[in-house]
C-alpha positions in Angstrom: 91.6 168.8 40.5 88.5 168.5 42.6 85.3 169.8 41.0 81.9 170.4 42.6 78.7 170.6 40.4 76.0 172.2 42.5 72.5 170.7 42.4 69.3 172.8 43.2 65.8 171.5 43.0 65.0 171.9 39.3 68.6 171.7 38.1 68.7 169.7 34.9 72.2 170.1 33.5 74.2 168.8 36.4 74.8 165.4 34.9 75.8 167.0 31.6 78.4 169.0 33.5 79.6 165.9 35.3 80.0 164.1 32.0 81.8 167.1 30.5 84.3 167.2 33.3 84.9 163.4 33.1 85.4 163.5 29.4 87.7 166.6 29.2 89.5 167.1 32.4 92.0 164.2 32.9 93.0 165.5 36.4 89.4 166.2 37.4 87.5 164.3 40.2 83.9 165.5 40.1 81.1 165.3 42.6 77.5 166.5 42.6 76.9 168.7 45.6 73.4 169.4 47.1 72.2 173.0 47.6 72.1 172.6 51.4 75.9 172.1 51.6 77.5 174.9 53.7 81.2 174.1 53.1 83.0 173.9 49.8 86.5 173.7 51.2 88.8 171.7 49.1 87.2 172.2 45.7 89.2 173.8 42.9 86.3 174.4 40.5 82.7 175.0 41.3 80.2 174.7 38.5 76.7 176.2 38.9 74.8 174.4 36.2 71.8 175.2 34.1 68.2 174.2 34.6 65.2 175.8 36.4 66.3 176.1 40.0 63.3 176.2 42.3 61.1 176.2 39.1 62.2 179.8 38.3 58.9 180.8 39.9 60.3 184.2 40.5 63.1 185.7 38.5 65.5 183.0 37.3 68.0 182.4 40.1 66.2 184.6 42.6 65.4 181.8 45.0 68.6 179.8 44.5 70.8 182.7 45.5 69.5 182.2 49.1 70.5 178.5 49.3 73.1 177.7 52.0 75.6 176.6 49.4 75.7 180.1 47.8 77.4 181.5 51.0 80.0 178.8 50.5 80.4 179.7 46.8 80.9 183.4 47.7 83.6 182.5 50.2 85.3 180.2 47.7 85.2 182.9 45.0 86.7 185.4 47.4 89.5 182.9 48.1 90.2 182.6 44.3 88.5 179.3 43.6 87.3 179.0 40.0 83.6 179.3 39.6 81.7 178.6 36.3 78.0 179.6 36.1 76.2 178.2 33.0 72.8 179.5 31.9 70.7 179.4 35.1 74.0 179.3 36.9 74.9 182.7 35.4 71.5 184.0 36.5 72.2 182.7 40.0 75.6 184.4 40.1 74.1 187.8 39.1 71.3 187.4 41.7 73.9 186.6 44.4 76.0 189.6 43.5 79.0 187.6 42.4 78.7 189.1 38.9 77.2 192.4 37.8 74.1 192.9 35.7 70.9 190.9 35.3 69.4 188.4 32.8 66.0 189.5 31.4 63.4 187.9 29.2 64.6 187.3 25.7 63.5 189.9 23.1 60.5 188.3 21.4 59.6 186.7 24.7 60.4 183.2 23.4 62.5 180.4 24.7 65.5 180.0 22.4 67.2 176.5 22.0 69.6 176.1 19.2 73.3 176.4 18.2 74.9 179.8 18.7 78.1 181.3 17.4 80.2 183.0 20.0 83.1 185.3 19.5 86.0 185.0 22.0 86.6 188.5 23.3 89.2 187.5 25.8 91.5 184.5 25.3 93.7 185.3 28.3 91.4 184.2 31.2 91.6 180.9 33.1 88.5 179.8 31.2 89.6 180.7 27.6 93.4 180.3 27.2 92.9 177.4 24.7 91.0 179.7 22.4 92.2 182.5 20.0 91.3 186.1 20.0 88.1 186.7 18.1 87.7 183.0 17.3 84.2 182.0 16.5 83.0 178.9 18.4 79.7 176.9 18.3 78.2 176.7 21.8 74.4 176.0 22.0 71.9 178.0 24.0 68.7 177.0 25.8 67.1 179.8 27.7 64.1 182.1 28.0 65.8 184.8 30.1 69.2 185.3 28.6 69.0 188.9 27.7 72.0 190.4 29.6 71.5 194.0 30.8 73.4 196.4 33.0 73.5 200.2 33.4 75.9 202.4 31.5 78.3 202.8 34.4 78.5 199.0 34.9 79.0 198.5 31.1 81.8 201.0 31.1 83.5 199.1 33.9 83.1 195.8 32.2 84.7 197.2 29.1 87.5 199.1 30.9 88.4 196.0 33.0 88.2 193.5 30.1 85.5 191.5 31.8 83.5 190.7 28.7 84.7 187.3 27.7 82.2 186.1 25.1 79.9 188.0 22.7 77.2 186.6 20.4 78.1 186.8 16.7 74.3 186.8 15.9 72.6 188.1 19.1 69.7 185.6 19.7 68.2 187.2 22.8 68.8 191.0 22.7 71.7 191.1 25.1 73.3 194.5 25.6 76.4 194.8 23.4 75.9 191.2 22.3 77.3 190.0 25.7 77.2 186.3 26.2 79.6 185.8 29.1 81.5 187.9 31.6 84.0 187.4 34.4 84.4 189.2 37.8 87.2 191.7 38.3 89.5 189.0 39.8 88.9 186.8 36.7 88.1 183.6 38.6 84.3 183.7 38.3 82.8 183.3 34.8 79.1 183.4 34.0 77.7 182.6 30.5 74.3 181.8 29.0 75.5 179.3 26.3 76.2 175.7 27.4 79.8 174.5 26.9 79.0 171.2 28.6 76.7 170.5 25.7 79.5 171.0 23.2 82.1 168.4 24.1 81.5 166.0 21.2 81.1 166.4 17.5 78.4 163.8 17.7 76.3 166.4 19.5 77.0 169.1 16.9 80.2 170.7 18.4 83.3 170.0 20.4 84.1 173.7 20.9 83.3 173.5 24.6 86.1 171.1 25.3 88.7 173.8 25.3 86.9 175.7 28.1 87.4 172.8 30.4 90.9 172.1 29.3 91.7 175.8 29.8 90.5 175.6 33.4 92.6 172.5 34.0 95.6 174.2 32.5 95.1 177.3 34.8 94.8 175.0 37.8 98.0 173.1 36.9 99.9 176.3 36.5 98.6 177.6 39.8 99.4 174.4 41.6 102.9 174.3 40.1 103.5 177.9 41.3 102.3 177.0 44.8 104.6 174.0 45.0 
């Protein structure tokens, strides 16, 4: 399984994502890919990591969405490649139109950085098959603009299509309906504000993020077996 971890000026979680892949995905060969790359052909998973792309001088992710690599991400997503956007990566995916909604400033206008309990709303996606329905998992957050919002029509679609994958058990940022992570309608693009790559070892406070990466690897193996 070939994995690309994108790198924008200001990304600061790319090495964490590389480490998480190396530690959890036994079939994973991971590479850091610069934002000027225009072709992502051959990758099975694309991770858009957290950080402060382009310094977040406008809305978070608003500049990164114009990077050449994002055209390649859109093409890959359309082709069914798995895409995982974490924190700033989630913000970039919404700015690029690959996921609906926006991420606004946290209620209270403060940066939140601490452990966060998530509830697994959908355990039947390529990203969550190793979890159980309504399981509570400890995945840390670190963001100032993690307040997910969408209009009523979009929320109704997310609910009807089962696109809400994770919700906060104790909403730390004011997100609409406690939303912490969503997928696109095809189910191959996941955006979430919490950091699963920071939860791959009990020494760091939680290993609950491991099963996200093993879920993706399992989905890739099943897809690969069906193709062959």
